[in-house]
VEXVEXLO-553180 format. One record per atom (N, C-alpha, C, O): residue in one letter; atom name; x, y, z. Coordinates in steps of 0.05 Angstrom, whole numbers. Layout:
BEGIN
(rec "A" "CA" (X Y Z))
...
END
This chain:
BEGIN
(rec "X" "N" (1316 2629 2598))
(rec "X" "CA" (1293 2630 2616))
(rec "X" "C" (1300 2610 2639))
(rec "X" "O" (1314 2590 2635))
(rec "X" "N" (1290 2617 2662))
(rec "X" "CA" (1295 2597 2684))
(rec "X" "C" (1272 2577 2687))
(rec "X" "O" (1274 2558 2703))
(rec "X" "N" (1252 2581 2671))
(rec "X" "CA" (1229 2564 2672))
(rec "X" "C" (1226 2549 2646))
(rec "X" "O" (1235 2560 2626))
(rec "X" "N" (1214 2526 2645))
(rec "X" "CA" (1206 2512 2620))
(rec "X" "C" (1186 2531 2607))
(rec "X" "O" (1169 2541 2621))
(rec "X" "N" (1188 2535 2580))
(rec "X" "CA" (1171 2552 2565))
(rec "X" "C" (1150 2536 2551))
(rec "X" "O" (1153 2512 2544))
(rec "X" "N" (1128 2550 2545))
(rec "X" "CA" (1107 2538 2529))
(rec "X" "C" (1114 2545 2499))
(rec "X" "O" (1124 2567 2491))
(rec "X" "N" (1108 2524 2482))
(rec "X" "CA" (1114 2526 2452))
(rec "X" "C" (1102 2553 2442))
(rec "X" "O" (1114 2566 2424))
(rec "X" "N" (1079 2561 2452))
(rec "X" "CA" (1065 2585 2442))
(rec "X" "C" (1068 2608 2459))
(rec "X" "O" (1053 2627 2459))
(rec "X" "N" (1091 2607 2477))
(rec "X" "CA" (1098 2630 2491))
(rec "X" "C" (1093 2627 2520))
(rec "X" "O" (1078 2609 2525))
(rec "X" "N" (1101 2640 2539))
(rec "X" "CA" (1094 2641 2566))
(rec "X" "C" (1107 2617 2581))
(rec "X" "O" (1122 2601 2569))
(rec "X" "N" (1102 2614 2606))
(rec "X" "CA" (1113 2591 2620))
(rec "X" "C" (1095 2565 2618))
(rec "X" "O" (1071 2566 2622))
(rec "X" "N" (1107 2543 2613))
(rec "X" "CA" (1095 2516 2612))
(rec "X" "C" (1089 2510 2638))
(rec "X" "O" (1104 2517 2657))
(rec "X" "N" (1064 2496 2642))
(rec "X" "CA" (1057 2486 2669))
(rec "X" "C" (1047 2456 2663))
(rec "X" "O" (1035 2449 2643))
(rec "X" "N" (1052 2441 2683))
(rec "X" "CA" (1046 2413 2684))
(rec "X" "C" (1016 2408 2687))
(rec "X" "O" (1001 2428 2692))
(rec "X" "N" (1004 2383 2685))
(rec "X" "CA" (977 2376 2688))
(rec "X" "C" (960 2388 2714))
(rec "X" "O" (936 2390 2715))
(rec "X" "N" (977 2396 2734))
(rec "X" "CA" (966 2407 2757))
(rec "X" "C" (972 2435 2758))
(rec "X" "O" (970 2446 2780))
(rec "X" "N" (979 2449 2737))
(rec "X" "CA" (982 2478 2735))
(rec "X" "C" (1007 2488 2747))
(rec "X" "O" (1010 2513 2750))
(rec "X" "N" (1027 2470 2754))
(rec "X" "CA" (1051 2479 2767))
(rec "X" "C" (1075 2483 2746))
(rec "X" "O" (1081 2465 2730))
(rec "X" "N" (1086 2507 2747))
(rec "X" "CA" (1110 2512 2729))
(rec "X" "C" (1134 2496 2739))
(rec "X" "O" (1135 2487 2762))
(rec "X" "N" (1153 2492 2720))
(rec "X" "CA" (1177 2477 2729))
(rec "X" "C" (1201 2493 2720))
(rec "X" "O" (1201 2507 2700))
(rec "X" "N" (1223 2490 2736))
(rec "X" "CA" (1250 2504 2728))
(rec "X" "C" (1258 2490 2704))
(rec "X" "O" (1252 2466 2699))
(rec "X" "N" (1272 2505 2687))
(rec "X" "CA" (1284 2493 2666))
(rec "X" "C" (1310 2479 2673))
(rec "X" "O" (1328 2491 2684))
(rec "X" "N" (1313 2454 2668))
(rec "X" "CA" (1336 2438 2677))
(rec "X" "C" (1358 2447 2662))
(rec "X" "O" (1380 2439 2670))
(rec "X" "N" (1359 2463 2640))
(rec "X" "CA" (1383 2471 2626))
(rec "X" "C" (1392 2500 2634))
(rec "X" "O" (1413 2510 2626))
(rec "X" "N" (1376 2513 2650))
(rec "X" "CA" (1381 2542 2656))
(rec "X" "C" (1404 2547 2674))
(rec "X" "O" (1404 2538 2697))
(rec "X" "N" (1422 2560 2665))
(rec "X" "CA" (1446 2570 2681))
(rec "X" "C" (1435 2584 2705))
(rec "X" "O" (1443 2578 2727))
(rec "X" "N" (1417 2601 2702))
(rec "X" "CA" (1405 2616 2724))
(rec "X" "C" (1390 2599 2744))
(rec "X" "O" (1391 2606 2768))
(rec "X" "N" (1377 2578 2737))
(rec "X" "CA" (1366 2559 2755))
(rec "X" "C" (1387 2545 2769))
(rec "X" "O" (1386 2542 2794))
(rec "X" "N" (1406 2536 2755))
(rec "X" "CA" (1428 2523 2768))
(rec "X" "C" (1442 2539 2789))
(rec "X" "O" (1448 2529 2811))
(rec "X" "N" (1447 2564 2782))
(rec "X" "CA" (1461 2582 2801))
(rec "X" "C" (1444 2588 2826))
(rec "X" "O" (1455 2592 2847))
(rec "X" "N" (1417 2589 2823))
(rec "X" "CA" (1401 2594 2844))
(rec "X" "C" (1400 2569 2864))
(rec "X" "O" (1402 2573 2888))
(rec "X" "N" (1398 2547 2853))
(rec "X" "CA" (1398 2523 2871))
(rec "X" "C" (1423 2516 2882))
(rec "X" "O" (1423 2505 2904))
(rec "X" "N" (1448 2521 2869))
(rec "X" "CA" (1473 2516 2882))
(rec "X" "C" (1478 2539 2903))
(rec "X" "O" (1491 2535 2923))
(rec "X" "N" (1467 2565 2897))
(rec "X" "CA" (1472 2584 2918))
(rec "X" "C" (1456 2580 2943))
(rec "X" "O" (1464 2590 2964))
(rec "X" "N" (1432 2567 2941))
(rec "X" "CA" (1417 2558 2963))
(rec "X" "C" (1432 2535 2978))
(rec "X" "O" (1435 2534 3002))
(rec "X" "N" (1441 2519 2961))
(rec "X" "CA" (1458 2496 2975))
(rec "X" "C" (1482 2505 2991))
(rec "X" "O" (1488 2496 3013))
(rec "X" "N" (1496 2524 2980))
(rec "X" "CA" (1519 2539 2992))
(rec "X" "C" (1512 2551 3017))
(rec "X" "O" (1526 2550 3037))
(rec "X" "N" (1487 2566 3015))
(rec "X" "CA" (1478 2580 3040))
(rec "X" "C" (1474 2561 3062))
(rec "X" "O" (1483 2565 3084))
(rec "X" "N" (1461 2542 3057))
(rec "X" "CA" (1452 2519 3076))
(rec "X" "C" (1481 2508 3087))
(rec "X" "O" (1484 2505 3111))
(rec "X" "N" (1499 2504 3070))
(rec "X" "CA" (1525 2493 3079))
(rec "X" "C" (1540 2510 3097))
(rec "X" "O" (1552 2501 3116))
(rec "X" "N" (1538 2538 3092))
(rec "X" "CA" (1550 2556 3109))
(rec "X" "C" (1538 2557 3137))
(rec "X" "O" (1553 2564 3155))
(rec "X" "N" (1512 2549 3141))
(rec "X" "CA" (1499 2550 3167))
(rec "X" "C" (1509 2526 3185))
(rec "X" "O" (1505 2526 3209))
(rec "X" "N" (1522 2506 3172))
(rec "X" "CA" (1533 2483 3186))
(rec "X" "C" (1517 2459 3181))
(rec "X" "O" (1523 2438 3194))
(rec "X" "N" (1498 2459 3165))
(rec "X" "CA" (1482 2432 3160))
(rec "X" "C" (1503 2410 3153))
(rec "X" "O" (1525 2417 3144))
(rec "X" "N" (1496 2385 3157))
(rec "X" "CA" (1516 2364 3149))
(rec "X" "C" (1509 2352 3123))
(rec "X" "O" (1525 2336 3113))
(rec "X" "N" (1485 2357 3110))
(rec "X" "CA" (1478 2346 3084))
(rec "X" "C" (1457 2365 3072))
(rec "X" "O" (1437 2375 3084))
(rec "X" "N" (1464 2370 3045))
(rec "X" "CA" (1443 2385 3029))
(rec "X" "C" (1431 2362 3010))
(rec "X" "O" (1445 2347 2997))
(rec "X" "N" (1404 2361 3010))
(rec "X" "CA" (1390 2341 2994))
(rec "X" "C" (1374 2356 2972))
(rec "X" "O" (1358 2373 2978))
(rec "X" "N" (1379 2350 2948))
(rec "X" "CA" (1361 2361 2925))
(rec "X" "C" (1338 2343 2922))
(rec "X" "O" (1340 2318 2920))
(rec "X" "N" (1314 2356 2921))
(rec "X" "CA" (1289 2341 2922))
(rec "X" "C" (1278 2345 2894))
(rec "X" "O" (1284 2365 2882))
(rec "X" "N" (1263 2325 2884))
(rec "X" "CA" (1248 2326 2857))
(rec "X" "C" (1264 2338 2834))
(rec "X" "O" (1254 2355 2819))
(rec "X" "N" (1291 2327 2833))
(rec "X" "CA" (1307 2333 2812))
(rec "X" "C" (1300 2313 2788))
(rec "X" "O" (1308 2290 2786))
(rec "X" "N" (1283 2325 2771))
(rec "X" "CA" (1274 2308 2749))
(rec "X" "C" (1263 2325 2726))
(rec "X" "O" (1262 2350 2729))
(rec "X" "N" (1255 2313 2704))
(rec "X" "CA" (1240 2325 2684))
(rec "X" "C" (1211 2319 2688))
(rec "X" "O" (1204 2299 2701))
(rec "X" "N" (1192 2337 2678))
(rec "X" "CA" (1167 2332 2682))
(rec "X" "C" (1157 2306 2667))
(rec "X" "O" (1168 2297 2646))
(rec "X" "N" (1134 2294 2678))
(rec "X" "CA" (1123 2271 2667))
(rec "X" "C" (1094 2271 2661))
(rec "X" "O" (1082 2253 2648))
(rec "X" "N" (1081 2296 2672))
(rec "X" "CA" (1052 2297 2668))
(rec "X" "C" (1045 2325 2654))
(rec "X" "O" (1059 2346 2657))
(rec "X" "N" (1024 2325 2640))
(rec "X" "CA" (1015 2349 2626))
(rec "X" "C" (1021 2348 2598))
(rec "X" "O" (1031 2328 2588))
(rec "X" "N" (1017 2371 2583))
(rec "X" "CA" (1024 2370 2555))
(rec "X" "C" (1055 2370 2550))
(rec "X" "O" (1065 2391 2544))
(rec "X" "N" (1067 2349 2551))
(rec "X" "CA" (1095 2348 2549))
(rec "X" "C" (1105 2356 2522))
(rec "X" "O" (1127 2366 2520))
(rec "X" "N" (1090 2351 2500))
(rec "X" "CA" (1100 2361 2475))
(rec "X" "C" (1098 2392 2471))
(rec "X" "O" (1105 2402 2450))
(rec "X" "N" (1088 2405 2490))
(rec "X" "CA" (1087 2435 2489))
(rec "X" "C" (1109 2447 2503))
(rec "X" "O" (1111 2472 2505))
(rec "X" "N" (1127 2432 2514))
(rec "X" "CA" (1151 2444 2529))
(rec "X" "C" (1173 2452 2511))
(rec "X" "O" (1179 2439 2491))
(rec "X" "N" (1184 2476 2518))
(rec "X" "CA" (1209 2485 2504))
(rec "X" "C" (1230 2490 2526))
(rec "X" "O" (1223 2501 2547))
(rec "X" "N" (1254 2483 2522))
(rec "X" "CA" (1275 2488 2539))
(rec "X" "C" (1294 2508 2527))
(rec "X" "O" (1308 2501 2508))
(rec "X" "N" (1296 2533 2536))
(rec "X" "CA" (1315 2552 2526))
(rec "X" "C" (1342 2542 2535))
(rec "X" "O" (1346 2531 2557))
(rec "X" "N" (1359 2546 2518))
(rec "X" "CA" (1389 2537 2523))
(rec "X" "C" (1394 2507 2528))
(rec "X" "O" (1412 2498 2542))
(rec "X" "N" (1374 2492 2515))
(rec "X" "CA" (1376 2463 2518))
(rec "X" "C" (1404 2455 2506))
(rec "X" "O" (1414 2467 2488))
(rec "X" "N" (1416 2431 2521))
(rec "X" "CA" (1441 2421 2513))
(rec "X" "C" (1437 2397 2499))
(rec "X" "O" (1419 2381 2507))
(rec "X" "N" (1452 2392 2479))
(rec "X" "CA" (1450 2367 2461))
(rec "X" "C" (1463 2345 2478))
(rec "X" "O" (1487 2342 2477))
(rec "X" "N" (1448 2329 2493))
(rec "X" "CA" (1457 2307 2509))
(rec "X" "C" (1433 2290 2517))
(rec "X" "O" (1411 2300 2518))
(rec "X" "N" (1438 2266 2522))
(rec "X" "CA" (1416 2249 2534))
(rec "X" "C" (1401 2261 2558))
(rec "X" "O" (1414 2272 2576))
(rec "X" "N" (1377 2258 2559))
(rec "X" "CA" (1361 2272 2580))
(rec "X" "C" (1374 2260 2606))
(rec "X" "O" (1376 2276 2625))
(rec "X" "N" (1382 2236 2609))
(rec "X" "CA" (1390 2224 2633))
(rec "X" "C" (1422 2233 2642))
(rec "X" "O" (1434 2223 2661))
(rec "X" "N" (1432 2252 2627))
(rec "X" "CA" (1460 2261 2629))
(rec "X" "C" (1456 2291 2641))
(rec "X" "O" (1476 2302 2652))
(rec "X" "N" (1434 2303 2640))
(rec "X" "CA" (1429 2330 2649))
(rec "X" "C" (1431 2334 2682))
(rec "X" "O" (1444 2352 2693))
(rec "X" "N" (1417 2317 2693))
(rec "X" "CA" (1414 2318 2725))
(rec "X" "C" (1443 2311 2735))
(rec "X" "O" (1454 2327 2751))
(rec "X" "N" (1455 2290 2727))
(rec "X" "CA" (1482 2284 2734))
(rec "X" "C" (1501 2309 2729))
(rec "X" "O" (1518 2315 2746))
(rec "X" "N" (1499 2321 2708))
(rec "X" "CA" (1516 2345 2701))
(rec "X" "C" (1512 2367 2721))
(rec "X" "O" (1530 2380 2730))
(rec "X" "N" (1487 2371 2728))
(rec "X" "CA" (1479 2391 2749))
(rec "X" "C" (1493 2383 2776))
(rec "X" "O" (1508 2398 2790))
(rec "X" "N" (1488 2358 2782))
(rec "X" "CA" (1497 2346 2809))
(rec "X" "C" (1528 2349 2809))
(rec "X" "O" (1538 2356 2830))
(rec "X" "N" (1544 2345 2787))
(rec "X" "CA" (1572 2348 2786))
(rec "X" "C" (1579 2377 2791))
(rec "X" "O" (1599 2382 2804))
(rec "X" "N" (1564 2396 2782))
(rec "X" "CA" (1570 2426 2787))
(rec "X" "C" (1563 2432 2815))
(rec "X" "O" (1578 2446 2828))
(rec "X" "N" (1542 2422 2826))
(rec "X" "CA" (1537 2426 2852))
(rec "X" "C" (1557 2414 2872))
(rec "X" "O" (1564 2426 2892))
(rec "X" "N" (1567 2389 2864))
(rec "X" "CA" (1586 2377 2883))
(rec "X" "C" (1613 2392 2882))
(rec "X" "O" (1626 2393 2903))
(rec "X" "N" (1621 2402 2860))
(rec "X" "CA" (1647 2419 2858))
(rec "X" "C" (1641 2445 2873))
(rec "X" "O" (1660 2455 2885))
(rec "X" "N" (1618 2457 2873))
(rec "X" "CA" (1613 2483 2886))
(rec "X" "C" (1612 2477 2917))
(rec "X" "O" (1619 2495 2933))
(rec "X" "N" (1604 2454 2926))
(rec "X" "CA" (1601 2450 2953))
(rec "X" "C" (1628 2438 2965))
(rec "X" "O" (1629 2434 2989))
(rec "X" "N" (1648 2434 2950))
(rec "X" "CA" (1672 2421 2959))
(rec "X" "C" (1687 2437 2980))
(rec "X" "O" (1700 2424 2996))
(rec "X" "N" (1686 2461 2982))
(rec "X" "CA" (1698 2476 3004))
(rec "X" "C" (1686 2472 3031))
(rec "X" "O" (1698 2477 3052))
(rec "X" "N" (1661 2461 3029))
(rec "X" "CA" (1647 2459 3055))
(rec "X" "C" (1644 2432 3065))
(rec "X" "O" (1644 2413 3049))
(rec "X" "N" (1643 2429 3092))
(rec "X" "CA" (1641 2403 3103))
(rec "X" "C" (1609 2394 3101))
(rec "X" "O" (1593 2395 3121))
(rec "X" "N" (1603 2385 3077))
(rec "X" "CA" (1575 2378 3075))
(rec "X" "C" (1572 2353 3055))
(rec "X" "O" (1587 2350 3037))
(rec "X" "N" (1553 2338 3060))
(rec "X" "CA" (1546 2315 3040))
(rec "X" "C" (1527 2327 3022))
(rec "X" "O" (1515 2348 3027))
(rec "X" "N" (1526 2312 3000))
(rec "X" "CA" (1507 2321 2978))
(rec "X" "C" (1488 2296 2971))
(rec "X" "O" (1496 2273 2965))
(rec "X" "N" (1462 2302 2972))
(rec "X" "CA" (1445 2278 2971))
(rec "X" "C" (1422 2287 2951))
(rec "X" "O" (1418 2311 2946))
(rec "X" "N" (1406 2267 2940))
(rec "X" "CA" (1386 2272 2924))
(rec "X" "C" (1363 2248 2930))
(rec "X" "O" (1368 2225 2937))
(rec "X" "N" (1341 2256 2926))
(rec "X" "CA" (1319 2234 2926))
(rec "X" "C" (1310 2231 2898))
(rec "X" "O" (1309 2249 2882))
(rec "X" "N" (1302 2205 2892))
(rec "X" "CA" (1295 2198 2866))
(rec "X" "C" (1272 2179 2869))
(rec "X" "O" (1267 2169 2890))
(rec "X" "N" (1256 2174 2845))
(rec "X" "CA" (1236 2155 2848))
(rec "X" "C" (1247 2127 2852))
(rec "X" "O" (1268 2119 2842))
(rec "X" "N" (1229 2110 2868))
(rec "X" "CA" (1237 2084 2873))
(rec "X" "C" (1238 2066 2849))
(rec "X" "O" (1252 2045 2850))
(rec "X" "N" (1224 2071 2828))
(rec "X" "CA" (1224 2056 2805))
(rec "X" "C" (1247 2063 2787))
(rec "X" "O" (1252 2049 2767))
(rec "X" "N" (1262 2086 2794))
(rec "X" "CA" (1282 2094 2775))
(rec "X" "C" (1307 2076 2771))
(rec "X" "O" (1322 2080 2752))
(rec "X" "N" (1310 2057 2790))
(rec "X" "CA" (1333 2038 2789))
(rec "X" "C" (1331 2018 2766))
(rec "X" "O" (1351 2009 2754))
(rec "X" "N" (1307 2011 2762))
(rec "X" "CA" (1304 1989 2741))
(rec "X" "C" (1283 1996 2719))
(rec "X" "O" (1276 1978 2703))
(rec "X" "N" (1272 2022 2719))
(rec "X" "CA" (1255 2031 2698))
(rec "X" "C" (1265 2058 2687))
(rec "X" "O" (1274 2075 2701))
(rec "X" "N" (1262 2059 2660))
(rec "X" "CA" (1267 2086 2648))
(rec "X" "C" (1239 2099 2650))
(rec "X" "O" (1220 2093 2635))
(rec "X" "N" (1239 2117 2667))
(rec "X" "CA" (1214 2132 2671))
(rec "X" "C" (1211 2160 2656))
(rec "X" "O" (1192 2175 2660))
(rec "X" "N" (1233 2163 2637))
(rec "X" "CA" (1230 2188 2619))
(rec "X" "C" (1233 2214 2636))
(rec "X" "O" (1223 2235 2629))
(rec "X" "N" (1246 2212 2658))
(rec "X" "CA" (1248 2236 2673))
(rec "X" "C" (1278 2245 2678))
(rec "X" "O" (1282 2265 2691))
(rec "X" "N" (1297 2231 2668))
(rec "X" "CA" (1322 2237 2671))
(rec "X" "C" (1338 2227 2693))
(rec "X" "O" (1361 2235 2697))
(rec "X" "N" (1327 2209 2709))
(rec "X" "CA" (1339 2199 2732))
(rec "X" "C" (1354 2172 2727))
(rec "X" "O" (1341 2151 2728))
(rec "X" "N" (1379 2174 2722))
(rec "X" "CA" (1396 2153 2717))
(rec "X" "C" (1412 2148 2740))
(rec "X" "O" (1431 2163 2744))
(rec "X" "N" (1408 2126 2756))
(rec "X" "CA" (1419 2121 2782))
(rec "X" "C" (1450 2116 2781))
(rec "X" "O" (1465 2125 2798))
(rec "X" "N" (1458 2103 2761))
(rec "X" "CA" (1488 2099 2758))
(rec "X" "C" (1503 2124 2751))
(rec "X" "O" (1526 2127 2760))
(rec "X" "N" (1492 2143 2737))
(rec "X" "CA" (1505 2168 2729))
(rec "X" "C" (1500 2188 2752))
(rec "X" "O" (1518 2205 2757))
(rec "X" "N" (1478 2186 2765))
(rec "X" "CA" (1473 2207 2791))
(rec "X" "C" (1494 2198 2813))
(rec "X" "O" (1505 2215 2827))
(rec "X" "N" (1498 2173 2816))
(rec "X" "CA" (1515 2161 2838))
(rec "X" "C" (1544 2170 2837))
(rec "X" "O" (1558 2170 2858))
(rec "X" "N" (1553 2180 2812))
(rec "X" "CA" (1581 2187 2810))
(rec "X" "C" (1586 2217 2824))
(rec "X" "O" (1609 2225 2828))
(rec "X" "N" (1564 2230 2830))
(rec "X" "CA" (1566 2257 2839))
(rec "X" "C" (1553 2264 2867))
(rec "X" "O" (1554 2287 2876))
(rec "X" "N" (1542 2244 2878))
(rec "X" "CA" (1529 2249 2905))
(rec "X" "C" (1542 2229 2927))
(rec "X" "O" (1557 2211 2921))
(rec "X" "N" (1533 2236 2952))
(rec "X" "CA" (1543 2220 2976))
(rec "X" "C" (1521 2203 2984))
(rec "X" "O" (1526 2181 2994))
(rec "X" "N" (1494 2212 2979))
(rec "X" "CA" (1472 2198 2989))
(rec "X" "C" (1450 2197 2966))
(rec "X" "O" (1445 2216 2952))
(rec "X" "N" (1438 2175 2964))
(rec "X" "CA" (1412 2174 2946))
(rec "X" "C" (1391 2162 2964))
(rec "X" "O" (1395 2141 2976))
(rec "X" "N" (1369 2175 2964))
(rec "X" "CA" (1347 2169 2978))
(rec "X" "C" (1324 2160 2959))
(rec "X" "O" (1309 2178 2950))
(rec "X" "N" (1319 2136 2954))
(rec "X" "CA" (1299 2124 2934))
(rec "X" "C" (1272 2128 2951))
(rec "X" "O" (1270 2122 2975))
(rec "X" "N" (1252 2139 2936))
(rec "X" "CA" (1226 2141 2947))
(rec "X" "C" (1211 2115 2940))
(rec "X" "O" (1198 2112 2919))
(rec "X" "N" (1214 2097 2961))
(rec "X" "CA" (1203 2069 2956))
(rec "X" "C" (1177 2067 2967))
(rec "X" "O" (1174 2058 2989))
(rec "X" "N" (1155 2075 2954))
(rec "X" "CA" (1127 2076 2961))
(rec "X" "C" (1118 2048 2951))
(rec "X" "O" (1116 2046 2926))
(rec "X" "N" (1112 2029 2965))
(rec "X" "CA" (1100 2003 2957))
(rec "X" "C" (1078 2004 2937))
(rec "X" "O" (1075 1988 2918))
(rec "X" "N" (1061 2024 2941))
(rec "X" "CA" (1036 2026 2923))
(rec "X" "C" (1043 2035 2895))
(rec "X" "O" (1025 2034 2878))
(rec "X" "N" (1068 2043 2888))
(rec "X" "CA" (1077 2049 2862))
(rec "X" "C" (1085 2025 2846))
(rec "X" "O" (1089 2026 2822))
(rec "X" "N" (1087 2003 2859))
(rec "X" "CA" (1096 1980 2843))
(rec "X" "C" (1073 1963 2836))
(rec "X" "O" (1055 1960 2852))
(rec "X" "N" (1072 1949 2810))
(rec "X" "CA" (1052 1936 2801))
(rec "X" "C" (1053 1906 2810))
(rec "X" "O" (1074 1895 2817))
(rec "X" "N" (1030 1895 2809))
(rec "X" "CA" (1028 1866 2819))
(rec "X" "C" (1049 1848 2803))
(rec "X" "O" (1050 1849 2778))
(rec "X" "N" (1066 1832 2818))
(rec "X" "CA" (1086 1817 2806))
(rec "X" "C" (1113 1829 2803))
(rec "X" "O" (1133 1816 2798))
(rec "X" "N" (1112 1855 2808))
(rec "X" "CA" (1141 1871 2805))
(rec "X" "C" (1157 1861 2826))
(rec "X" "O" (1148 1854 2848))
(rec "X" "N" (1181 1859 2820))
(rec "X" "CA" (1202 1847 2839))
(rec "X" "C" (1198 1823 2849))
(rec "X" "O" (1207 1815 2871))
(rec "X" "N" (1181 1807 2833))
(rec "X" "CA" (1175 1780 2840))
(rec "X" "C" (1154 1777 2865))
(rec "X" "O" (1151 1756 2876))
(rec "X" "N" (1141 1799 2871))
(rec "X" "CA" (1124 1801 2893))
(rec "X" "C" (1095 1804 2881))
(rec "X" "O" (1088 1822 2866))
(rec "X" "N" (1078 1784 2889))
(rec "X" "CA" (1050 1783 2881))
(rec "X" "C" (1037 1809 2884))
(rec "X" "O" (1025 1819 2866))
(rec "X" "N" (1037 1821 2909))
(rec "X" "CA" (1024 1844 2915))
(rec "X" "C" (1044 1863 2931))
(rec "X" "O" (1044 1865 2956))
(rec "X" "N" (1060 1877 2916))
(rec "X" "CA" (1081 1894 2932))
(rec "X" "C" (1071 1911 2953))
(rec "X" "O" (1085 1917 2973))
(rec "X" "N" (1046 1921 2949))
(rec "X" "CA" (1033 1940 2972))
(rec "X" "C" (1027 1926 2995))
(rec "X" "O" (1024 1938 3017))
(rec "X" "N" (1024 1898 2992))
(rec "X" "CA" (1013 1886 3018))
(rec "X" "C" (1039 1873 3028))
(rec "X" "O" (1037 1859 3049))
(rec "X" "N" (1065 1875 3018))
(rec "X" "CA" (1087 1864 3029))
(rec "X" "C" (1109 1886 3028))
(rec "X" "O" (1129 1883 3013))
(rec "X" "N" (1106 1908 3044))
(rec "X" "CA" (1124 1929 3042))
(rec "X" "C" (1151 1923 3049))
(rec "X" "O" (1169 1935 3037))
(rec "X" "N" (1155 1905 3067))
(rec "X" "CA" (1185 1900 3075))
(rec "X" "C" (1200 1886 3055))
(rec "X" "O" (1224 1891 3053))
(rec "X" "N" (1187 1868 3039))
(rec "X" "CA" (1202 1856 3017))
(rec "X" "C" (1206 1874 2993))
(rec "X" "O" (1226 1874 2979))
(rec "X" "N" (1184 1891 2990))
(rec "X" "CA" (1185 1912 2968))
(rec "X" "C" (1209 1931 2971))
(rec "X" "O" (1224 1936 2953))
(rec "X" "N" (1211 1941 2997))
(rec "X" "CA" (1233 1959 3001))
(rec "X" "C" (1260 1943 3002))
(rec "X" "O" (1280 1953 2990))
(rec "X" "N" (1262 1923 3013))
(rec "X" "CA" (1287 1908 3013))
(rec "X" "C" (1296 1900 2985))
(rec "X" "O" (1320 1903 2979))
(rec "X" "N" (1277 1888 2968))
(rec "X" "CA" (1286 1881 2941))
(rec "X" "C" (1292 1907 2923))
(rec "X" "O" (1310 1907 2905))
(rec "X" "N" (1276 1929 2929))
(rec "X" "CA" (1283 1954 2914))
(rec "X" "C" (1309 1966 2921))
(rec "X" "O" (1322 1978 2905))
(rec "X" "N" (1316 1963 2945))
(rec "X" "CA" (1343 1973 2955))
(rec "X" "C" (1365 1956 2939))
(rec "X" "O" (1386 1967 2932))
(rec "X" "N" (1360 1932 2935))
(rec "X" "CA" (1381 1913 2919))
(rec "X" "C" (1380 1925 2892))
(rec "X" "O" (1402 1927 2881))
(rec "X" "N" (1360 1934 2878))
(rec "X" "CA" (1362 1943 2852))
(rec "X" "C" (1378 1969 2849))
(rec "X" "O" (1391 1973 2828))
(rec "X" "N" (1376 1986 2869))
(rec "X" "CA" (1392 2009 2869))
(rec "X" "C" (1421 2006 2877))
(rec "X" "O" (1438 2022 2870))
(rec "X" "N" (1427 1984 2892))
(rec "X" "CA" (1455 1978 2899))
(rec "X" "C" (1470 1967 2874))
(rec "X" "O" (1494 1972 2870))
(rec "X" "N" (1453 1951 2856))
(rec "X" "CA" (1464 1941 2832))
(rec "X" "C" (1471 1964 2815))
(rec "X" "O" (1493 1963 2804))
(rec "X" "N" (1455 1985 2811))
(rec "X" "CA" (1459 2007 2795))
(rec "X" "C" (1486 2024 2806))
(rec "X" "O" (1499 2038 2791))
(rec "X" "N" (1492 2020 2831))
(rec "X" "CA" (1514 2036 2842))
(rec "X" "C" (1540 2020 2845))
(rec "X" "O" (1557 2027 2861))
(rec "X" "N" (1543 2000 2830))
(rec "X" "CA" (1567 1980 2830))
(rec "X" "C" (1590 1998 2826))
(rec "X" "O" (1610 1991 2838))
(rec "X" "N" (1590 2020 2811))
(rec "X" "CA" (1614 2035 2807))
(rec "X" "C" (1615 2059 2827))
(rec "X" "O" (1633 2076 2825))
(rec "X" "N" (1598 2060 2844))
(rec "X" "CA" (1597 2081 2863))
(rec "X" "C" (1591 2068 2890))
(rec "X" "O" (1570 2072 2903))
(rec "X" "N" (1609 2052 2899))
(rec "X" "CA" (1605 2034 2926))
(rec "X" "C" (1603 2052 2950))
(rec "X" "O" (1593 2042 2970))
(rec "X" "N" (1612 2077 2950))
(rec "X" "CA" (1611 2094 2974))
(rec "X" "C" (1586 2110 2977))
(rec "X" "O" (1582 2122 2998))
(rec "X" "N" (1570 2110 2959))
(rec "X" "CA" (1543 2122 2960))
(rec "X" "C" (1528 2108 2979))
(rec "X" "O" (1525 2083 2979))
(rec "X" "N" (1517 2124 2998))
(rec "X" "CA" (1497 2112 3019))
(rec "X" "C" (1468 2115 3007))
(rec "X" "O" (1459 2135 2995))
(rec "X" "N" (1455 2091 3011))
(rec "X" "CA" (1427 2089 3003))
(rec "X" "C" (1410 2092 3029))
(rec "X" "O" (1412 2077 3049))
(rec "X" "N" (1393 2113 3027))
(rec "X" "CA" (1376 2119 3052))
(rec "X" "C" (1345 2121 3040))
(rec "X" "O" (1336 2142 3030))
(rec "X" "N" (1332 2100 3042))
(rec "X" "CA" (1303 2100 3033))
(rec "X" "C" (1289 2121 3045))
(rec "X" "O" (1292 2129 3068))
(rec "X" "N" (1272 2133 3026))
(rec "X" "CA" (1251 2153 3032))
(rec "X" "C" (1224 2139 3034))
(rec "X" "O" (1211 2133 3014))
(rec "X" "N" (1215 2133 3060))
(rec "X" "CA" (1190 2118 3062))
(rec "X" "C" (1167 2135 3071))
(rec "X" "O" (1145 2125 3074))
END
């Protein structure tokens, strides 16, 4: 199935009632990669995958993933990105992804491992929303009141995760 399934049947939905693609579904991967190739054929210079993650809200214990692969959760998205990168190789297009701003130095349980992701993309756009950071995080008393420092220090945490992928461009999503 292309959607995450509910343990009791049907499609699983998150806390807001939204269904999610099954991150292990070959059909979902094909659909997303076909869209990326279609965009590349039109001449765009970059394809950015948005919201590439596992769910974090709702009754997570009720999720079932048909065709689940035995691998760490944070290996699945990089494996998809490797397949997308290979499929887009014939086109003159960069591959990008946006990720949570906290993903560089927090395990959010959503499968976003920046070091692994960086091996398969050209651009990472961290969503660096200062109001997502708690008081004292990054050594900043009130990150929301100091957005310039919050963004600058967060970008540093991402660059550290990309030490083995120095050519990946970081473009913050503000």
